[in-house]
PAROTI-925531 format. One line per field, with one value per residue: x, y, z negated of N, C-alpha, C in turn; residue number from 0; residue in three letters. Coordinates in steps of 0.1 Angstrom, whole numbers. Last residue first. Layout:
n.east	(X/...)
n.north	(Y/...)
n.up	(Z/...)
ca.east	(X/...)
ca.north	(Y/...)
ca.up	(Z/...)
c.east	(X/...)
c.north	(Y/...)
c.up	(Z/...)
k	(NUM/...)
r	(ALA/...)
***
This chain:
n.east	(-18/-34/-17/-5/-27/-29/-1/-5/-22/-9/15/5/-11/7/2/-32/-60/-57/-67/-67/-88/-101/-123/-115/-99/-86/-66/-57/-46/-66/-93/-117/-141/-148/-168/-178/-173/-179/-162/-173/-157/-132/-133/-139/-117/-92/-86/-85/-69/-85/-106/-134/-156/-167/-185/-153/-129/-116/-109/-85/-90/-92/-65/-51/-63/-51/-30/-29/-30/-26/-32/-27/-43/-39/-59/-79/-77/-90/-67/-45/-52/-55/-31/-21/-37/-24/3/-2/-11/-10/-21/-11/8/-1/-11/8/30/25/11/13/17/5/14/2/13/26/40/38/15/33/62/86/106/96/106/130/140/146/154/163/151/160/139/117/106/74/43/10/-21/-42/-46/-24/-12/7/19/34/51/80/86/115/125/140/168/176/181/157/145/115/92/76/92/90/106/97/101/99/95/107/103/120/105/81/98/107/82/68/89/90/65/52/78/71/50/63/80/84/68/56/42/55/46/61/59/57/69)
n.north	(-100/-82/-62/-51/-31/-17/-3/10/30/45/54/64/85/104/90/89/73/38/3/-32/-62/-81/-60/-35/-10/22/53/89/112/125/115/98/87/59/45/16/2/-1/11/39/45/44/65/88/90/97/122/114/84/61/35/17/-12/-32/-36/-45/-47/-58/-52/-44/-16/-12/-18/1/25/22/38/64/60/24/-8/-43/-74/-106/-131/-143/-153/-132/-111/-125/-126/-101/-92/-111/-101/-75/-81/-93/-74/-40/-19/-4/6/31/42/36/58/79/70/43/8/-22/-55/-83/-116/-141/-156/-176/-172/-154/-157/-138/-134/-111/-93/-99/-77/-52/-19/10/43/78/101/126/157/167/180/188/183/205/233/239/232/214/182/165/136/130/97/78/53/22/3/-33/-55/-75/-59/-51/-55/-46/-50/-51/-60/-81/-84/-101/-85/-69/-46/-35/-41/-23/2/-1/-1/23/43/37/44/67/84/88/72/62/66/31/11/-20/-43/-62/-89/-103/-127/-122/-142)
n.up	(-121/-131/-142/-119/-113/-136/-137/-109/-111/-135/-125/-98/-90/-76/-50/-46/-50/-53/-60/-64/-59/-65/-83/-84/-101/-95/-109/-110/-102/-88/-97/-70/-54/-41/-13/-9/24/51/69/67/41/51/69/53/34/40/26/2/-2/-21/-37/-35/-40/-17/7/26/29/50/79/84/84/57/48/62/51/25/28/19/-14/-20/-30/-37/-44/-55/-40/-26/-2/15/10/21/48/55/56/75/98/99/108/130/148/144/137/113/113/121/96/77/81/64/32/14/6/-6/-19/-34/-47/-45/-17/4/23/41/51/69/95/104/86/60/33/22/37/24/32/34/19/39/52/42/41/20/18/26/20/-8/-29/-27/-30/-4/4/25/42/53/79/72/79/74/57/74/103/122/133/103/74/38/5/-20/-53/-82/-115/-137/-139/-118/-94/-101/-100/-71/-58/-68/-56/-30/-15/-26/-22/9/27/59/81/90/63/49/24/0/-21/-51/-72/-109/-134)
ca.east	(-14/-41/-29/1/-21/-42/-7/4/-25/-24/12/14/-15/6/14/-19/-53/-57/-68/-67/-83/-83/-123/-127/-98/-94/-69/-65/-38/-52/-86/-109/-132/-148/-154/-180/-170/-186/-157/-175/-175/-134/-127/-148/-130/-96/-93/-93/-65/-78/-101/-121/-150/-161/-190/-172/-134/-117/-121/-84/-84/-100/-72/-49/-62/-66/-29/-32/-36/-25/-33/-27/-36/-40/-49/-83/-73/-96/-80/-46/-45/-70/-37/-13/-37/-35/0/3/-18/1/-20/-28/8/7/-16/-3/30/20/20/2/18/4/13/6/4/12/38/51/14/21/51/79/107/93/89/125/133/156/145/167/149/159/148/124/118/91/52/25/-6/-42/-62/-27/-22/12/1/34/39/75/85/102/125/131/165/177/190/166/149/129/101/74/85/93/102/103/97/104/87/113/96/125/114/79/91/117/94/65/87/102/75/46/73/87/49/55/73/86/69/59/44/54/50/51/64/52/69)
ca.north	(-113/-88/-67/-59/-41/-20/-9/-1/20/37/48/51/73/107/90/90/83/50/13/-20/-50/-85/-77/-41/-21/15/45/77/101/125/125/101/100/65/53/27/0/-6/-2/31/41/36/50/83/85/85/121/118/98/64/49/19/1/-30/-40/-43/-42/-65/-55/-59/-25/-6/-25/-13/22/22/22/59/67/36/1/-26/-63/-92/-128/-137/-161/-143/-110/-119/-137/-109/-85/-111/-111/-75/-76/-100/-84/-51/-20/-14/-5/21/43/26/42/77/79/54/20/-14/-37/-75/-102/-137/-147/-176/-181/-150/-167/-140/-145/-123/-93/-100/-90/-61/-32/-3/29/64/95/120/142/168/169/193/181/193/224/242/245/230/189/171/143/134/115/80/70/32/12/-22/-43/-71/-72/-51/-58/-54/-39/-56/-50/-84/-75/-99/-91/-86/-54/-31/-48/-36/-5/-2/-12/10/41/37/35/54/85/84/82/58/75/46/14/-8/-38/-50/-84/-93/-124/-125/-133)
ca.up	(-120/-122/-152/-130/-103/-134/-150/-112/-105/-137/-137/-100/-99/-91/-59/-41/-39/-58/-51/-68/-51/-64/-79/-79/-96/-98/-99/-110/-111/-80/-99/-86/-54/-54/-15/-16/12/43/65/76/42/37/75/65/31/45/44/8/-1/-11/-35/-29/-46/-28/-7/29/20/38/73/81/98/66/43/63/64/26/28/33/-5/-25/-20/-46/-31/-61/-45/-38/-11/15/5/7/40/56/47/60/95/97/93/118/143/144/151/114/111/133/110/78/84/80/44/23/1/6/-20/-16/-46/-55/-24/-6/13/30/51/61/85/110/85/75/37/19/40/29/26/41/19/29/56/44/47/29/17/26/24/10/-30/-31/-30/-17/6/11/39/47/74/77/72/85/55/58/94/116/142/115/82/51/11/-8/-43/-69/-105/-134/-149/-132/-99/-102/-110/-84/-54/-70/-70/-36/-12/-26/-37/-1/18/47/75/91/77/48/38/4/-4/-45/-63/-95/-130)
c.east	(-13/-29/-36/-6/-12/-37/-21/4/-13/-26/0/11/-9/-2/13/-8/-43/-53/-64/-62/-81/-81/-106/-122/-111/-94/-81/-65/-46/-42/-73/-98/-129/-137/-158/-167/-175/-183/-168/-171/-181/-150/-132/-145/-142/-113/-95/-100/-81/-75/-89/-119/-139/-159/-182/-177/-151/-122/-123/-99/-86/-103/-88/-61/-60/-70/-43/-34/-41/-23/-32/-28/-38/-35/-48/-72/-75/-92/-91/-59/-48/-66/-50/-24/-28/-40/-15/3/-16/-11/-15/-31/-6/5/-12/-12/19/19/17/16/13/5/16/5/8/5/27/47/26/18/43/67/96/94/89/114/131/148/150/156/154/157/151/135/121/94/66/33/3/-26/-57/-41/-31/3/6/21/38/64/77/100/113/132/153/169/189/179/157/133/113/88/87/86/101/96/104/96/96/103/96/116/123/96/88/112/103/74/79/97/83/53/64/84/61/60/62/78/76/63/47/55/47/58/58/63/67)
c.north	(-123/-103/-82/-70/-54/-32/-17/-8/5/27/40/44/62/96/91/89/88/60/26/-9/-35/-72/-79/-53/-28/2/36/65/90/110/117/111/99/75/63/34/12/-9/-8/16/35/34/41/69/82/80/110/120/104/81/51/34/2/-14/-34/-46/-39/-60/-63/-60/-40/-15/-24/-19/7/21/18/43/63/47/14/-18/-50/-85/-111/-132/-155/-155/-122/-119/-139/-123/-93/-106/-117/-92/-75/-96/-92/-62/-33/-20/-16/9/34/26/35/65/78/57/28/1/-30/-62/-95/-124/-146/-164/-183/-160/-161/-149/-147/-133/-108/-100/-86/-76/-42/-13/18/51/80/111/137/154/176/179/184/193/210/232/247/239/204/179/150/141/117/97/68/44/17/-8/-32/-64/-67/-59/-49/-49/-45/-49/-51/-71/-78/-93/-91/-94/-69/-44/-48/-45/-19/-5/-11/0/30/33/29/42/68/76/78/69/73/57/27/-4/-25/-45/-73/-91/-116/-125/-136)
c.up	(-129/-119/-140/-136/-110/-122/-142/-127/-107/-129/-139/-113/-99/-98/-73/-53/-35/-48/-56/-57/-60/-61/-78/-76/-96/-94/-102/-103/-115/-91/-92/-85/-70/-54/-29/-18/5/28/55/78/52/41/63/69/43/40/45/19/4/-11/-26/-32/-45/-30/-17/12/16/25/60/80/97/80/52/60/71/43/26/36/10/-13/-25/-29/-40/-48/-47/-46/-26/4/4/0/25/47/42/53/81/92/88/105/134/140/152/127/112/129/123/91/85/83/56/31/15/3/-7/-22/-36/-54/-31/-16/0/20/37/62/77/102/91/75/51/22/32/27/30/32/33/26/42/43/49/32/27/22/22/11/-15/-27/-37/-18/-6/12/29/47/67/68/80/74/69/64/82/107/135/125/96/61/28/-1/-33/-59/-94/-121/-147/-142/-113/-100/-109/-97/-65/-69/-74/-50/-26/-23/-35/-15/11/36/65/88/78/61/42/18/-6/-31/-54/-88/-115)
k	(184/183/182/181/180/179/178/177/176/175/174/173/172/171/170/169/168/167/166/165/164/163/162/161/160/159/158/157/156/155/154/153/152/151/150/149/148/147/146/145/144/143/142/141/140/139/138/137/136/135/134/133/132/131/130/129/128/127/126/125/124/123/122/121/120/119/118/117/116/115/114/113/112/111/110/109/108/107/106/105/104/103/102/101/100/99/98/97/96/95/94/93/92/91/90/89/88/87/86/85/84/83/82/81/80/79/78/77/76/75/74/73/72/71/70/69/68/67/66/65/64/63/62/61/60/59/58/57/56/55/54/53/52/51/50/49/48/47/46/45/44/43/42/41/40/39/38/37/36/35/34/33/32/31/30/29/28/27/26/25/24/23/22/21/20/19/18/17/16/15/14/13/12/11/10/9/8/7/6/5/4/3/2/1/0)
r	(PHE/LEU/ALA/VAL/PHE/GLN/LYS/LEU/MET/ALA/PRO/HIS/ALA/PRO/TRP/ALA/PRO/ALA/SER/VAL/LEU/ASN/GLY/ASP/THR/ILE/ALA/GLY/ASP/MET/PRO/LEU/GLU/VAL/TYR/GLU/ALA/GLY/ALA/MET/LYS/VAL/GLU/PRO/GLN/CYS/ALA/PRO/TYR/ALA/SER/ILE/LYS/LYS/GLY/LYS/ILE/VAL/GLY/ALA/ALA/THR/LEU/LEU/GLN/ALA/GLY/HIS/CYS/VAL/SER/ALA/ILE/PRO/LYS/ASN/ASN/ASN/ALA/PHE/TYR/LYS/ILE/ILE/GLU/ILE/VAL/LYS/ALA/ASN/LEU/ARG/LEU/TYR/GLU/PRO/ALA/ARG/GLY/GLY/PRO/LEU/TYR/LEU/ALA/ASP/TYR/ASP/ALA/ALA/ASN/ILE/ASN/ALA/PHE/THR/ALA/ASN/LEU/ALA/PHE/ASN/HIS/GLY/ARG/LYS/GLU/SER/TYR/THR/GLN/ASP/GLY/GLU/PHE/ASP/HIS/ILE/SER/THR/ALA/ILE/MET/ASP/GLY/ALA/LYS/LYS/ASP/PRO/CYS/VAL/ALA/ASP/VAL/ASP/HIS/GLY/MET/ALA/LEU/LEU/ALA/GLN/PHE/PRO/VAL/MET/ASN/GLU/TYR/ASP/GLU/VAL/PHE/ASP/GLY/THR/ILE/MET/LEU/VAL/LYS/ALA/MET)
***
């Protein structure tokens, strides 16, 4: 079974955080959920993004999520795969030098990385997607292209794998994304 690192943070998308976390655990994988400046047992706030027919998603306060590992104590080399959920957390997590260093470590060592929705903002900030086919929430398309990747428009329940990277546009893609991600283990 794989040991998976999940980098998350306040106002991560609730489903994109909890569903893959629980699904990977249910499959028998070890998952460490961490957030910069927080430790095991600390809570993060989540938000729920829904598609209700408006021009963009709506946002509602989600559940609290308890981290199960301490960010300051992790060593990327101890993990087999990396999962990056979306929501609003990636927009500030990408400003953390250690987060970027960890993402680069996984990319440079060809270890599996899964990113959903706005998780692509972390991949673009790390500069690890040039020449890759990447999906993300449509609002991230300009960033993906500016980072030198090919943005792939998929239905909200679709996912794509390019080398060690699995990406998807939003939480409805969990079944496809998780199936492809686990296949890389």
